[in-house]
Backbone as CSV, one residue per row, in Angstrom:
resi,resn,N_x,N_y,N_z,CA_x,CA_y,CA_z,C_x,C_y,C_z
1,MET,-15.298,-3.857,-12.025,-15.977,-5.109,-11.712,-17.327,-4.804,-11.073
2,PRO,-18.403,-5.448,-11.559,-19.733,-5.178,-10.976,-19.803,-5.670,-9.544
3,ALA,-20.663,-5.021,-8.772,-20.840,-5.407,-7.370,-21.449,-6.796,-7.281
4,LYS,-21.057,-7.536,-6.262,-21.588,-8.876,-6.052,-23.071,-8.817,-5.725
5,ARG,-23.851,-9.657,-6.380,-25.294,-9.698,-6.162,-25.603,-10.562,-4.955
6,VAL,-26.287,-9.974,-3.957,-26.653,-10.678,-2.730,-28.111,-10.377,-2.412
7,VAL,-28.871,-11.414,-2.102,-30.261,-11.282,-1.672,-30.382,-11.908,-0.286
8,MET,-31.009,-11.196,0.630,-31.215,-11.706,1.986,-32.707,-11.741,2.305
9,ILE,-33.125,-12.828,2.957,-34.491,-12.955,3.457,-34.467,-12.670,4.948
10,LEU,-35.226,-11.661,5.364,-35.285,-11.236,6.757,-36.717,-11.362,7.270
11,GLY,-36.879,-11.239,8.590,-38.222,-11.272,9.159,-38.216,-11.777,10.578
12,PHE,-39.265,-12.516,10.914,-39.488,-13.044,12.263,-39.613,-14.558,12.145
13,GLN,-38.992,-15.298,13.032,-38.998,-16.751,12.930,-40.411,-17.313,12.797
14,ARG,-40.533,-18.361,11.980,-41.787,-19.070,11.711,-42.751,-18.229,10.886
15,SER,-42.183,-17.408,10.015,-43.001,-16.597,9.111,-42.938,-17.098,7.676
16,GLY,-42.433,-18.308,7.469,-42.361,-18.864,6.129,-41.050,-18.579,5.414
17,THR,-40.059,-18.093,6.146,-38.796,-17.711,5.499,-38.056,-18.921,4.924
18,THR,-38.105,-20.055,5.603,-37.425,-21.245,5.079,-38.089,-21.728,3.798
19,ALA,-39.416,-21.731,3.772,-40.136,-22.158,2.571,-39.816,-21.249,1.390
20,LEU,-39.776,-19.947,1.631,-39.437,-19.028,0.547,-37.983,-19.217,0.117
21,PHE,-37.102,-19.412,1.077,-35.693,-19.647,0.755,-35.559,-20.840,-0.195
22,LYS,-36.245,-21.936,0.099,-36.147,-23.128,-0.741,-36.658,-22.865,-2.150
23,THR,-37.735,-22.089,-2.257,-38.264,-21.771,-3.585,-37.257,-20.959,-4.390
24,LEU,-36.726,-19.891,-3.805,-35.774,-19.047,-4.537,-34.465,-19.776,-4.792
25,ALA,-34.084,-20.653,-3.874,-32.830,-21.399,-4.049,-32.890,-22.352,-5.227
26,SER,-34.090,-22.682,-5.692,-34.234,-23.611,-6.814,-33.966,-22.954,-8.161
27,ALA,-33.825,-21.633,-8.190,-33.611,-20.929,-9.452,-32.194,-21.158,-9.967
28,PRO,-32.019,-21.238,-11.278,-30.669,-21.370,-11.831,-29.821,-20.150,-11.483
29,GLY,-28.547,-20.379,-11.282,-27.626,-19.280,-11.050,-27.619,-18.740,-9.647
30,VAL,-28.213,-19.482,-8.685,-28.282,-19.026,-7.293,-27.369,-19.888,-6.425
31,SER,-26.599,-19.241,-5.554,-25.808,-19.945,-4.541,-26.480,-19.733,-3.189
32,PRO,-27.277,-20.699,-2.725,-28.002,-20.513,-1.460,-27.155,-20.911,-0.264
33,ARG,-27.224,-20.108,0.777,-26.550,-20.430,2.036,-27.525,-20.192,3.175
34,HIS,-28.096,-21.290,3.654,-29.095,-21.227,4.729,-28.425,-20.867,6.049
35,GLU,-29.171,-20.240,6.948,-28.631,-19.896,8.268,-28.126,-21.141,8.978
36,ALA,-27.094,-20.960,9.806,-26.467,-22.091,10.478,-25.965,-21.662,11.846
37,ALA,-25.810,-22.641,12.729,-25.280,-22.338,14.059,-23.827,-21.908,13.985
38,ASP,-23.077,-22.532,13.068,-21.655,-22.209,12.964,-21.128,-22.686,11.621
39,ASP,-20.804,-21.762,10.750,-20.109,-22.094,9.509,-19.317,-20.874,9.070
40,ASP,-18.882,-20.848,7.817,-18.015,-19.756,7.391,-18.754,-18.455,7.107
41,ILE,-20.093,-18.463,7.137,-20.868,-17.244,6.918,-21.648,-16.846,8.172
42,TYR,-22.149,-17.829,8.908,-22.993,-17.551,10.075,-22.300,-17.974,11.372
43,ASP,-22.618,-17.248,12.431,-22.186,-17.593,13.778,-23.388,-17.437,14.697
44,ASP,-23.845,-18.546,15.286,-25.054,-18.546,16.120,-26.246,-17.995,15.343
45,TYR,-26.315,-18.318,14.069,-27.390,-17.945,13.144,-27.348,-16.468,12.735
46,TYR,-26.405,-15.707,13.231,-26.202,-14.323,12.797,-25.122,-14.290,11.715
47,LEU,-25.173,-13.281,10.882,-24.104,-13.090,9.903,-22.802,-12.741,10.622
48,ARG,-21.739,-13.347,10.171,-20.434,-12.900,10.656,-20.162,-11.509,10.088
49,PRO,-19.292,-10.717,10.695,-18.983,-9.384,10.167,-18.586,-9.456,8.696
50,GLU,-19.096,-8.542,7.912,-18.888,-8.582,6.456,-17.417,-8.717,6.051
51,PRO,-16.483,-7.995,6.652,-15.087,-8.162,6.224,-14.579,-9.592,6.339
52,ARG,-15.129,-10.349,7.293,-14.667,-11.718,7.504,-15.226,-12.696,6.472
53,ILE,-16.346,-12.350,5.845,-16.954,-13.269,4.881,-16.888,-12.735,3.457
54,ARG,-16.226,-11.619,3.268,-16.175,-10.968,1.955,-15.614,-11.898,0.885
55,LEU,-14.490,-12.523,1.164,-13.870,-13.404,0.169,-14.747,-14.618,-0.108
56,ARG,-15.402,-15.121,0.927,-16.275,-16.277,0.736,-17.470,-15.926,-0.136
57,LEU,-18.082,-14.788,0.106,-19.204,-14.364,-0.726,-18.764,-14.149,-2.169
58,ALA,-17.611,-13.549,-2.350,-17.111,-13.282,-3.698,-16.842,-14.573,-4.458
59,ALA,-16.471,-15.632,-3.739,-16.131,-16.898,-4.388,-17.350,-17.704,-4.805
60,LEU,-18.503,-17.426,-4.205,-19.713,-18.163,-4.550,-20.208,-17.726,-5.921
61,PRO,-20.548,-18.655,-6.788,-20.977,-18.279,-8.143,-22.376,-17.680,-8.177
62,GLY,-22.575,-16.762,-9.101,-23.899,-16.211,-9.325,-24.400,-15.359,-8.172
63,MET,-25.723,-15.335,-8.039,-26.365,-14.575,-6.971,-26.315,-15.361,-5.669
64,VAL,-25.907,-14.707,-4.597,-25.852,-15.360,-3.292,-27.167,-15.100,-2.561
65,LEU,-27.794,-16.174,-2.092,-29.049,-16.080,-1.347,-28.783,-16.458,0.103
66,LEU,-29.067,-15.536,1.033,-28.845,-15.752,2.455,-30.170,-15.636,3.215
67,LYS,-30.211,-16.245,4.409,-31.422,-16.168,5.239,-31.037,-15.873,6.693
68,PRO,-30.553,-14.681,6.964,-30.155,-14.325,8.330,-31.327,-13.753,9.130
69,VAL,-32.334,-14.594,9.392,-33.571,-14.100,10.003,-33.328,-13.505,11.386
70,ARG,-32.374,-14.056,12.132,-32.159,-13.561,13.489,-31.553,-12.154,13.520
71,GLU,-31.068,-11.678,12.389,-30.483,-10.333,12.373,-31.453,-9.282,12.906
72,SER,-32.756,-9.488,12.663,-33.722,-8.477,13.097,-33.905,-8.448,14.606
73,GLN,-33.280,-9.394,15.323,-33.294,-9.311,16.777,-32.365,-8.201,17.274
74,ARG,-31.356,-7.874,16.484,-30.349,-6.926,16.968,-30.186,-5.686,16.102
75,ARG,-30.692,-5.704,14.868,-30.538,-4.514,14.030,-31.600,-4.494,12.937
76,SER,-31.724,-3.352,12.306,-32.754,-3.123,11.298,-32.247,-3.492,9.903
77,PRO,-33.165,-3.638,8.929,-32.729,-3.827,7.546,-31.818,-2.700,7.060
78,LEU,-32.081,-1.483,7.499,-31.226,-0.368,7.092,-29.796,-0.560,7.587
79,GLU,-29.657,-1.032,8.807,-28.310,-1.265,9.350,-27.604,-2.388,8.606
80,VAL,-28.347,-3.427,8.213,-27.759,-4.491,7.396,-27.308,-3.922,6.051
81,ALA,-28.175,-3.116,5.429,-27.845,-2.541,4.126,-26.620,-1.635,4.198
82,GLU,-26.465,-0.926,5.279,-25.299,-0.049,5.415,-24.008,-0.862,5.468
83,GLU,-24.052,-2.025,6.124,-22.856,-2.869,6.170,-22.548,-3.455,4.798
84,TYR,-23.587,-3.677,3.985,-23.421,-4.289,2.666,-23.629,-3.277,1.532
85,ARG,-23.245,-2.040,1.792,-23.468,-0.976,0.803,-22.645,-1.158,-0.465
86,ASP,-21.573,-1.954,-0.419,-20.745,-2.170,-1.607,-21.236,-3.336,-2.458
87,TYR,-22.379,-3.910,-2.102,-22.944,-5.033,-2.831,-24.173,-4.585,-3.629
88,ASP,-24.523,-5.385,-4.606,-25.806,-5.235,-5.297,-26.812,-6.008,-4.454
89,LEU,-27.424,-5.316,-3.506,-28.172,-5.961,-2.429,-29.676,-5.755,-2.555
90,SER,-30.417,-6.838,-2.353,-31.869,-6.770,-2.184,-32.226,-7.456,-0.872
91,LEU,-33.114,-6.825,-0.113,-33.585,-7.383,1.147,-35.066,-7.699,1.024
92,ILE,-35.422,-8.938,1.312,-36.826,-9.352,1.328,-37.273,-9.400,2.785
93,TRP,-38.315,-8.657,3.112,-38.891,-8.747,4.455,-40.185,-9.529,4.350
94,LEU,-40.198,-10.730,4.923,-41.369,-11.596,4.875,-42.075,-11.569,6.224
95,TYR,-43.375,-11.288,6.212,-44.138,-11.286,7.457,-45.369,-12.171,7.301
96,ARG,-45.944,-12.535,8.427,-47.065,-13.485,8.460,-48.028,-13.088,9.567
97,ASP,-49.269,-13.468,9.424,-50.285,-13.249,10.458,-49.693,-13.658,11.817
98,PRO,-49.622,-12.737,12.778,-48.960,-13.064,14.048,-49.638,-14.162,14.851
99,VAL,-50.919,-14.365,14.668,-51.583,-15.475,15.366,-51.092,-16.810,14.800
100,ASN,-50.904,-16.893,13.496,-50.362,-18.107,12.901,-48.902,-18.306,13.307
101,VAL,-48.153,-17.219,13.442,-46.778,-17.310,13.939,-46.784,-17.878,15.355
102,TYR,-47.669,-17.374,16.193,-47.767,-17.844,17.581,-48.067,-19.343,17.613
103,ARG,-49.013,-19.792,16.815,-49.348,-21.210,16.772,-48.137,-22.053,16.352
104,SER,-47.393,-21.563,15.374,-46.202,-22.278,14.926,-45.145,-22.340,16.018
105,TRP,-45.013,-21.257,16.793,-44.085,-21.267,17.933,-44.526,-22.306,18.970
106,LEU,-45.843,-22.413,19.194,-46.347,-23.426,20.118,-45.949,-24.825,19.656
107,GLU,-46.105,-25.084,18.371,-45.781,-26.405,17.833,-44.302,-26.718,17.987
108,LYS,-43.468,-25.705,17.939,-42.028,-25.886,18.082,-41.590,-25.960,19.549
109,GLY,-42.486,-25.634,20.454,-42.128,-25.615,21.864,-41.315,-24.406,22.260
110,TRP,-41.468,-23.310,21.502,-40.678,-22.104,21.738,-41.365,-21.122,22.684
111,VAL,-42.625,-21.319,22.986,-43.369,-20.330,23.758,-42.967,-20.415,25.226
112,LYS,-42.317,-19.375,25.725,-41.872,-19.316,27.116,-42.489,-18.129,27.860
113,CYS,-43.344,-17.374,27.186,-43.936,-16.196,27.814,-45.371,-16.032,27.323
114,ARG,-46.057,-15.035,27.814,-47.464,-14.828,27.503,-47.652,-14.413,26.041
115,PRO,-48.823,-14.739,25.462,-49.077,-14.380,24.065,-48.879,-12.895,23.789
116,ARG,-49.296,-12.039,24.712,-49.152,-10.600,24.498,-47.682,-10.213,24.363
117,VAL,-46.809,-10.854,25.140,-45.374,-10.537,25.072,-44.799,-10.966,23.724
118,ILE,-45.197,-12.139,23.240,-44.742,-12.579,21.918,-45.241,-11.621,20.849
119,GLY,-46.492,-11.170,21.000,-47.018,-10.183,20.059,-46.204,-8.905,20.046
120,LEU,-45.774,-8.463,21.226,-44.962,-7.250,21.307,-43.597,-7.451,20.656
121,HIS,-43.011,-8.643,20.816,-41.751,-8.944,20.132,-41.951,-8.892,18.619
122,TRP,-43.070,-9.462,18.156,-43.393,-9.436,16.724,-43.481,-8.002,16.223
123,VAL,-44.141,-7.145,16.990,-44.280,-5.739,16.613,-42.908,-5.057,16.548
124,THR,-42.087,-5.258,17.567,-40.784,-4.592,17.623,-39.936,-4.928,16.409
125,ARG,-39.908,-6.183,16.046,-39.051,-6.579,14.929,-39.631,-6.165,13.587
126,ASN,-40.929,-6.269,13.420,-41.519,-5.839,12.155,-41.489,-4.320,12.005
127,GLN,-41.500,-3.606,13.116,-41.393,-2.155,13.038,-40.040,-1.732,12.465
128,LYS,-39.017,-2.539,12.688,-37.703,-2.227,12.116,-37.768,-2.211,10.591
129,CYS,-38.574,-3.089,10.031,-38.785,-3.067,8.584,-39.467,-1.771,8.168
130,LEU,-40.544,-1.420,8.847,-41.297,-0.220,8.485,-40.439,1.039,8.619
131,ASP,-39.599,1.085,9.643,-38.749,2.248,9.857,-37.651,2.377,8.804
132,SER,-37.353,1.276,8.096,-36.271,1.277,7.105,-36.750,1.560,5.690
133,ARG,-38.058,1.539,5.484,-38.600,1.588,4.123,-38.201,2.840,3.366
134,ALA,-38.342,3.989,3.988,-38.094,5.244,3.275,-36.656,5.327,2.774
135,ALA,-35.720,4.890,3.594,-34.303,4.995,3.228,-33.906,3.953,2.186
136,LEU,-34.522,2.780,2.230,-34.093,1.694,1.344,-34.855,1.650,0.024
137,GLY,-36.039,2.217,-0.016,-36.794,2.239,-1.267,-37.021,0.846,-1.837
138,ASP,-36.756,0.686,-3.151,-37.016,-0.582,-3.828,-36.052,-1.690,-3.419
139,ASN,-35.002,-1.359,-2.693,-34.070,-2.392,-2.244,-34.632,-3.224,-1.089
140,LEU,-35.732,-2.766,-0.503,-36.428,-3.520,0.539,-37.782,-3.952,-0.017
141,ILE,-37.971,-5.259,-0.143,-39.193,-5.810,-0.728,-40.020,-6.420,0.401
142,VAL,-41.172,-5.837,0.673,-42.030,-6.269,1.776,-43.095,-7.215,1.227
143,VAL,-43.152,-8.424,1.785,-44.022,-9.462,1.244,-44.771,-10.154,2.383
144,ARG,-46.040,-10.435,2.169,-46.822,-11.198,3.152,-46.842,-12.671,2.754
145,TYR,-46.540,-13.529,3.699,-46.455,-14.961,3.435,-47.758,-15.509,2.877
146,GLU,-48.875,-15.109,3.441,-50.168,-15.636,2.981,-50.432,-15.289,1.523
147,ASP,-49.923,-14.147,1.062,-50.071,-13.795,-0.353,-49.318,-14.778,-1.247
148,LEU,-48.117,-15.147,-0.824,-47.284,-16.032,-1.636,-47.890,-17.419,-1.760
149,VAL,-48.432,-17.953,-0.653,-48.961,-19.315,-0.715,-50.301,-19.368,-1.445
150,ALA,-51.063,-18.293,-1.373,-52.382,-18.294,-2.015,-52.314,-17.899,-3.486
151,HIS,-51.270,-17.196,-3.876,-51.196,-16.658,-5.240,-49.800,-16.893,-5.819
152,PRO,-49.602,-17.978,-6.557,-48.294,-18.229,-7.175,-47.788,-17.057,-8.010
153,ALA,-48.705,-16.238,-8.523,-48.279,-15.073,-9.297,-47.452,-14.115,-8.449
154,CYS,-47.717,-14.086,-7.152,-46.926,-13.228,-6.260,-45.492,-13.739,-6.153
155,VAL,-45.319,-15.054,-6.137,-43.974,-15.633,-6.113,-43.243,-15.283,-7.402
156,GLU,-43.938,-15.401,-8.523,-43.331,-15.072,-9.810,-42.958,-13.591,-9.872
157,ASP,-43.804,-12.729,-9.319,-43.519,-11.293,-9.271,-42.266,-11.035,-8.447
158,LEU,-42.194,-11.655,-7.268,-41.022,-11.485,-6.408,-39.763,-11.967,-7.115
159,ALA,-39.825,-13.161,-7.683,-38.653,-13.696,-8.379,-38.237,-12.784,-9.537
160,GLY,-39.225,-12.268,-10.262,-38.910,-11.380,-11.378,-38.189,-10.121,-10.932
161,ARG,-38.569,-9.581,-9.784,-37.895,-8.388,-9.274,-36.440,-8.679,-8.905
162,LEU,-36.160,-9.937,-8.598,-34.795,-10.330,-8.249,-34.002,-10.794,-9.464
163,GLY,-34.651,-10.841,-10.624,-33.987,-11.319,-11.826,-33.945,-12.830,-11.919
164,LEU,-34.898,-13.511,-11.272,-34.938,-14.964,-11.248,-36.213,-15.471,-11.904
165,ALA,-36.181,-16.737,-12.294,-37.360,-17.412,-12.818,-37.561,-18.687,-12.008
166,VAL,-38.650,-18.754,-11.243,-38.918,-19.927,-10.415,-40.389,-20.277,-10.471
167,GLN,-40.687,-21.511,-10.104,-42.056,-21.931,-9.865,-42.225,-22.147,-8.369
168,SER,-43.346,-21.716,-7.838,-43.549,-21.789,-6.401,-43.580,-23.233,-5.909
169,THR,-42.868,-23.475,-4.806,-42.928,-24.777,-4.132,-43.589,-24.635,-2.762
170,LEU,-44.247,-23.512,-2.530,-44.885,-23.261,-1.236,-46.158,-24.076,-1.097
171,ARG,-46.324,-24.678,0.064,-47.536,-25.435,0.339,-48.631,-24.513,0.863
172,ALA,-49.864,-24.952,0.731,-50.989,-24.163,1.238,-50.829,-23.927,2.733
173,ASP,-51.157,-22.723,3.173,-51.061,-22.388,4.595,-52.241,-23.014,5.334
174,ARG,-51.944,-23.724,6.418,-53.010,-24.356,7.208,-53.821,-23.352,8.015
175,ASN,-53.317,-22.129,8.147,-54.003,-21.111,8.944,-54.316,-21.653,10.342
176,ALA,-53.356,-22.423,10.887,-53.605,-23.157,12.130,-53.868,-22.233,13.310
177,GLY,-53.239,-21.070,13.300,-53.450,-20.153,14.411,-54.892,-19.702,14.498
178,ARG,-55.406,-19.226,13.407,-56.783,-18.742,13.398,-57.774,-19.883,13.608
179,ALA,-57.377,-21.097,13.212,-58.290,-22.236,13.349,-58.250,-22.866,14.732
180,CYS,-57.085,-22.813,15.400,-56.901,-23.612,16.621,-56.645,-22.813,17.891
181,VAL,-56.092,-21.631,17.778,-55.765,-20.850,18.970,-57.053,-20.312,19.593
182,ALA,-57.145,-20.389,20.901,-58.349,-19.935,21.608,-58.655,-18.475,21.279
183,ALA,-59.947,-18.162,21.200,-60.368,-16.827,20.785,-59.811,-15.741,21.693
184,ASP,-59.757,-15.996,23.008,-59.269,-14.959,23.906,-57.773,-14.712,23.714
185,VAL,-57.028,-15.763,23.349,-55.601,-15.595,23.064,-55.421,-14.810,21.766
186,GLN,-56.217,-15.132,20.755,-56.157,-14.371,19.513,-56.417,-12.891,19.765
187,GLU,-57.379,-12.615,20.621,-57.715,-11.221,20.910,-56.547,-10.493,21.569
188,LYS,-55.826,-11.168,22.464,-54.678,-10.550,23.121,-53.565,-10.241,22.120
189,ILE,-53.340,-11.177,21.191,-52.306,-10.959,20.182,-52.729,-9.853,19.214
190,ASP,-53.976,-9.910,18.766,-54.467,-8.900,17.818,-54.450,-7.498,18.426
191,ALA,-54.689,-7.408,19.716,-54.747,-6.093,20.361,-53.418,-5.351,20.255
192,VAL,-52.307,-6.095,20.315,-50.997,-5.432,20.272,-50.369,-5.438,18.881
193,THR,-50.844,-6.313,17.996,-50.222,-6.423,16.668,-51.056,-5.836,15.549
194,GLY,-52.336,-5.581,15.810,-53.247,-5.197,14.726,-52.802,-3.989,13.934
195,ALA,-52.378,-2.933,14.613,-51.991,-1.707,13.902,-50.749,-1.938,13.045
196,THR,-49.777,-2.670,13.567,-48.559,-2.946,12.798,-48.861,-3.839,11.605
197,LEU,-49.718,-4.844,11.802,-50.088,-5.721,10.692,-50.769,-4.932,9.585
198,ALA,-51.662,-4.028,9.950,-52.346,-3.209,8.943,-51.351,-2.320,8.195
199,THR,-50.374,-1.780,8.911,-49.370,-0.936,8.269,-48.502,-1.750,7.318
200,LEU,-48.135,-2.955,7.733,-47.371,-3.832,6.842,-48.172,-4.166,5.592
201,ASP,-49.451,-4.469,5.769,-50.287,-4.779,4.606,-50.320,-3.605,3.626
202,ASN,-50.393,-2.403,4.150,-50.402,-1.222,3.281,-49.048,-0.984,2.630
203,ALA,-47.984,-1.476,3.277,-46.626,-1.247,2.779,-46.146,-2.336,1.832
204,ARG,-46.950,-3.344,1.584,-46.499,-4.468,0.750,-45.974,-4.000,-0.602
205,SER,-44.850,-4.583,-0.989,-44.283,-4.307,-2.311,-44.967,-5.152,-3.381
206,ILE,-45.483,-6.306,-2.968,-46.121,-7.243,-3.888,-47.495,-7.566,-3.345
207,ARG,-48.491,-7.474,-4.211,-49.876,-7.696,-3.799,-50.542,-8.732,-4.698
208,PRO,-51.530,-9.443,-4.173,-52.235,-10.425,-4.990,-52.905,-9.773,-6.191
209,PRO,-53.019,-10.509,-7.281,-53.713,-9.951,-8.447,-55.167,-9.699,-8.129
210,THR,-55.711,-8.614,-8.665,-57.109,-8.272,-8.407,-57.986,-8.881,-9.482
């Protein structure tokens, strides 16, 4: 029996993961299961231990699409892949300009600490993606959110790598962080995130057409 096909979207909250999830979930043959506070797959937005959800995943038809974004708070993509080594697994790591992430956190009322501290959290979690790349190879697909919204061809490329056919439903990015966040705050965030952002850009699996 072939291994169950599972695709997970990982990253940092407010990086466009929900928008991408909705786009991929629209493809035929996909069983989407969005993160939840408490259901048969998620507990407090984290994946339940694989043995406990194995039968449920097997019962879902077609490709299972999951969005356990909070997983990167406690473990790396490599650690997730090791738990799901018996599956036909693809991991999408979606990242976004950290200043725009910060602005989105402000709009949600999530900001409880200084911009520099949020930037450091962004770095820590995105570094887990970078540290996992060598071991996971093509099973880890690194994508920048701004590329997807600006270039529908990037969405089609991503879907094609997953064996799906979709049309992008992503809305244009308002770039609210760069437009609205005070310059001195942007500088504080850029100072701690700039090197990691540049490394992620160089590590992208999918790039805009030239």
